[in-house]
C-alpha positions as CSV (number, residue, x, y, z in Angstrom):
1,X,0.0,0.0,0.0
2,X,1.3,3.4,-0.8
3,X,0.4,5.8,1.9
4,X,1.9,8.7,0.0
5,X,-0.4,8.0,-2.9
6,X,-3.5,7.9,-0.6
7,X,-2.3,11.2,1.0
8,X,-1.9,12.8,-2.5
9,X,-5.4,11.7,-3.5
10,X,-6.8,13.0,-0.2
11,X,-5.3,16.4,-1.0
12,X,-6.9,16.3,-4.5
13,X,-10.3,15.6,-2.8
14,X,-9.9,19.0,-1.1
15,X,-8.9,21.0,-4.1
16,X,-10.7,24.2,-5.1
17,X,-11.4,22.9,-8.6
18,X,-14.5,20.7,-8.8
19,X,-13.0,18.5,-11.5
20,X,-9.9,17.8,-9.5
21,X,-12.0,17.0,-6.4
22,X,-14.1,14.6,-8.5
23,X,-11.1,12.9,-10.0
24,X,-9.4,12.7,-6.7
25,X,-12.5,10.9,-5.2
26,X,-12.7,8.5,-8.1
27,X,-9.0,7.7,-8.0
28,X,-9.1,7.2,-4.2
29,X,-12.0,4.8,-4.6
30,X,-10.1,2.8,-7.1
31,X,-7.0,2.7,-5.0
32,X,-9.0,1.6,-2.0
33,X,-10.6,-1.2,-3.9
34,X,-7.1,-2.4,-5.2
35,X,-5.6,-2.4,-1.7
36,X,-8.6,-3.7,0.3
37,X,-7.8,-7.3,-0.3
38,X,-4.1,-7.1,0.4
39,X,-3.5,-4.4,3.0
40,X,-5.0,-2.8,6.1
41,X,-5.3,0.9,6.2
42,X,-3.9,2.9,9.1
43,X,-6.8,4.1,11.5
44,X,-5.7,7.8,11.2
45,X,-5.8,7.6,7.4
46,X,-9.1,5.8,7.4
47,X,-10.6,8.6,9.4
48,X,-9.3,11.2,6.9
49,X,-10.7,9.1,4.0
50,X,-14.1,9.0,5.7
51,X,-14.1,12.6,6.4
52,X,-13.2,13.4,2.8
53,X,-16.1,11.5,1.5
54,X,-18.5,13.0,4.0
55,X,-17.4,16.5,2.9
56,X,-18.2,15.5,-0.7
57,X,-21.9,14.9,0.4
58,X,-22.2,18.6,1.0
59,X,-20.2,19.7,-2.0
60,X,-21.7,22.6,-4.0
61,X,-20.9,20.8,-7.3
62,X,-23.4,18.1,-8.2
63,X,-20.7,16.1,-10.0
64,X,-18.7,15.5,-6.9
């Protein structure tokens, strides 16, 4: 598992550009699916991931 890659994708999820946020969320989902069967995610990172997706529920852009 690449913690750095996940952290980069989390930063993209918080970007000011709606397209970057959308792509960050989609890429993060793909990465989580890939690693879910082989690795365990650190609890702190897991909380950040959950928080990022909860923020997307209130996003002003309908695409995100």
